[in-house]
C-alpha positions, 0 to 999 in steps of 0.5 A: 262187054260181057257176051251171052249165049242162051241155048234151048235143048228139046230133048226126047222124053225117053232121053231126059234122064240121060241128058240131065246126067250128061249135063251134070257131068259137063257142069264142072267142065263148063265151069273151068272155061276161061272167062266164064262169068255165069252158068245156068241150066234150067228145066222148063216146068211151068207156063203162064197164060194171060189170065195168070199174068192179068190176075198176078197169079203164079205160073201153071205147072206143066203136067204132060209132055207133048213132044219134047222136054225143054231145057235151057243153058245160060252162060255168060263170058267176059269176051266173044273170044272166050265164048268161042274158045268154050264152044270149041271145047264143048264141041270136042268133049260133050256136044255129040252125046248131048245132040243124041238126046235131042228131037231136033238141033239146039237153038242158040241165041247169042248177044252182048249184055246190055244191062 
């Protein structure tokens, strides 16, 4: 059963370029992790409220930064063991540089894929 992590990063506004550059460098490293099935890196750029949902309208573009710029890393592995090994590899390589760009430690949401 595939194992997934969704990681949410709250990046300091003045560190967004540095963070994106770092993650671009980390991409080829991350793609080489054993058992990796899928990898996506997303920058939050839109929001949606009930009016948009009820009317079937597209989401609204975020036009200002309040506290941080949010990014999400989604990666899926064949097994929990492959995921664990990849986490160690990330910790030993890019983790500390990534953390320096954040306002708070990142959040991790972990679980097995249901469908």
